[in-house]
Structures are given as C-alpha cells and as structure tokens.
C-alpha positions as CSV (number, residue, x, y, z in Angstrom):
1,M,249.3,66.6,38.2
2,S,251.5,63.3,37.4
3,E,253.7,61.9,34.9
4,D,250.3,61.3,33.2
5,T,249.3,64.7,32.8
6,P,248.8,65.2,28.9
7,I,250.7,67.4,26.6
8,E,249.9,68.5,23.7
9,R,252.2,70.0,21.0
10,R,250.8,72.8,18.9
11,G,253.5,74.3,16.3
12,D,257.0,74.5,18.4
13,D,255.3,74.4,21.7
14,F,253.9,72.6,24.3
15,V,250.7,73.3,25.9
16,L,249.2,71.8,29.2
17,H,245.8,72.6,31.0
18,L,245.7,72.2,34.4
19,D,243.4,72.8,37.5
20,G,244.2,75.5,40.0
21,A,242.2,76.2,43.0
22,D,239.4,77.5,41.9
23,R,240.1,78.0,38.0
24,R,241.5,75.6,34.9
25,Y,244.4,77.4,33.1
26,R,245.9,76.6,29.9
27,V,249.8,76.7,30.2
28,T,252.1,77.0,27.2
29,V,255.6,75.7,27.2
30,P,257.1,78.0,24.4
31,R,259.6,76.4,21.7
32,Q,262.9,79.2,23.3
33,V,262.0,78.0,26.8
34,L,263.0,74.7,26.0
35,D,265.4,75.5,23.5
36,D,267.2,76.9,26.4
37,E,266.9,74.1,28.9
38,V,267.4,71.4,26.6
39,G,269.3,72.6,24.0
40,E,267.9,73.6,20.2
41,T,268.2,69.9,18.7
42,A,266.3,68.1,21.5
43,S,263.9,65.8,20.2
44,E,260.2,66.4,21.3
45,A,260.2,63.1,23.1
46,D,263.5,65.2,25.0
47,R,261.3,68.3,25.6
48,R,258.1,66.2,26.8
49,A,260.2,64.6,29.7
50,W,261.8,67.6,30.4
51,I,258.2,69.3,30.7
52,H,257.0,66.1,32.9
53,G,260.2,66.4,35.1
54,N,259.8,69.8,35.6
55,L,256.0,69.7,36.6
56,D,256.3,71.3,40.1
57,G,257.6,74.2,38.3
58,V,255.0,74.9,35.8
59,L,252.5,74.0,38.6
60,G,254.6,77.0,40.4
61,A,253.9,79.4,37.7
62,V,250.3,78.7,37.6
63,T,250.3,79.2,41.9
64,A,251.7,82.7,41.1
65,R,249.0,83.4,38.3
66,E,246.5,82.8,41.2
67,T,247.8,84.4,43.6
68,G,249.4,87.4,42.1
69,G,252.6,86.6,43.1
70,F,256.0,86.3,40.7
71,A,257.3,83.5,39.1
72,K,261.2,83.1,38.6
73,E,263.1,82.2,35.5
74,P,262.5,80.2,33.1
75,W,258.6,79.7,34.8
76,S,258.3,83.5,34.4
77,R,258.5,82.7,30.5
78,L,255.3,79.9,30.3
79,M,251.9,81.8,29.2
80,V,249.5,80.9,31.9
81,E,245.9,81.6,30.8
82,E,242.9,81.5,32.7
83,L,239.9,79.4,30.8
84,P,236.4,80.2,30.9
C-alpha cells in the first residue's frame, strides 16, 4: 500500500480495496472513526490524508483478520470484509 492506494467515498464512510496474503479485502473506515480521529468538522481532504497517513494501521486490521488476531483501537472499529 502506498499514497497511491485509491480511497472511495461511500456516503460518510471511506473504502479501500486491499490484497492480503491469499485474499482480497474491502476495508471500510466509518465516519465515526474519522470524526473521533480528525474531528467532526474535518474536511474530506483531511479525512483522506489521515487514512493515507495511517495505512499501516489499516493493513494491521487486515492482517488481524487473516491471522485470527485482534486489532487495537481505532483499527478494531474498521470493517474488514473478505471478497470472493
């Protein structure tokens, strides 16, 4: 993952598609997480910048999903879905 990782907006949430070791994942960063981390009045650009600046944490949530581990706050609040 890099600064070029595309981030889609879905309503008030943001979505990334990532490749794991053997699977592909959709990760949703909920509005509430972003409100808590960057503030309720943060701009879309600020929210995207926070996600890009914290891609390691997002990847950690995916890794926890793959390995059956646990992610810590705020990463445990991301929705990680395995795609077919």
